[in-house]
N, C-alpha and C positions, 0 to 999 in steps of 0.2 A: 504494499500499499504505500502511496506517495501523496504529497500535498496536492490538493485539487482533485483527487479521486472521488467519485460518487459511489455511494453504496446503497443496496437495497435494504429494506427492513428485514428482519429475520424471517425467513419463510417457515411457517408453522409446521410444514411437513418435513423440515430438515432437522433430524434428530441431533446433528452436531452443532446446531445453532450457529452455522456460519454465515458470514456476511459476504456478499458477492459485489465485486467491483463492476460498475456499469458505466456506460457512456453518460455524461451529464445531461444529454438530451433525451435519455430514457427516464421513465418514472423512477424516482428514487427518494429516499428520506434523508440520507446522511451525506455530508461532505467533509472530507478530511482536510483540515487546515494546517496541521503540524504533525510532524513524526519526531518523537523524542526517543533517546536512549536513556533508560534509567538503570543505574547499577544496583547490585545487592537487593533485589526485591524480596518481599515477604513471600512465603509459600501460601499464605491465606489470601483467597481472592478479594475479600472485603478490605484487607489492608492494602492490597495493591491498588484498588480503586481509590481509597483515601489519599494514598500517595500520589496518584496520577491527576486527579480532578483539579487539585490546586495549580499544578503545573500547566495543565491545559487551559485553565482559566487565565493564567498570566499570558500565555500565547495568544489567546483570543483577544485579550485587551490590546496587545500589540497590533494584531490584524485590524481591530476596529478603529484604533487610532488613525490608522492610514486610510480608512475608508469612511466616507460621509454618508449619512442617511441610512445607516443600519441601526435598528432598535434592538439592543441587547435583550430587552425584556421578551422579545419574541422567540428567542433562541434557547435551546437547551444544549448542554455539553454531553458527550458520551466519550468514553475512552476504550478503545479496543486494543488488547495487548497480546503480544506473543511472548509468553514467559518461558524461559529456558532455564531450569533449576541448575542443570550441570554447568552452564556458563554464568550463572549468577548475574544475569542481565535479562532485560526485556526491552522490546520495541513497543512503544505505545503510539498509536494513531489517535490523535485528538480530532474529534469530529463535532459538527453541529448539525442539528435538525430543528424544525420549527416546533415550538411547544405543542401545537395541536396535532402533531404527527402527520401532517399532510404530505402527500408525495408531490414532488415538483419535477418539471422536466427542463430545468435550467439551473445554473449554479446558484447557491445561496449566498455566498460571499464573493465580492469582486475578486477576480483572478489577477495575479501579478502580471504586469506588462512584460513581454518578452525583453524589452530594453533593459528592465531592471534585473532580470535574472541572468543575463548574459555577462 
């Protein structure tokens, strides 16, 4: 998963509860706005969430400072992680969705211009 990726809502028929990366022009709920590496994670899922959400909130505040016209109150944060106990590290994808869980067929946050990312 990378910044700018759009993800579906969890498919109720998917026993693994995996999220799938979709084109942002397809109906989706979540958009990844930051990917973080967090060292020495807890083995407990709830503790990992408590560790990740404040970091994701900090990243979202940075994104929103650079973007005019986005109402933070309309957005909720979710963090999807790839936890590897043997490596004592995890990759966290910080994502946003609308509070009302609506699906959209466009990006939620403004995308970085290519001139800024080169």
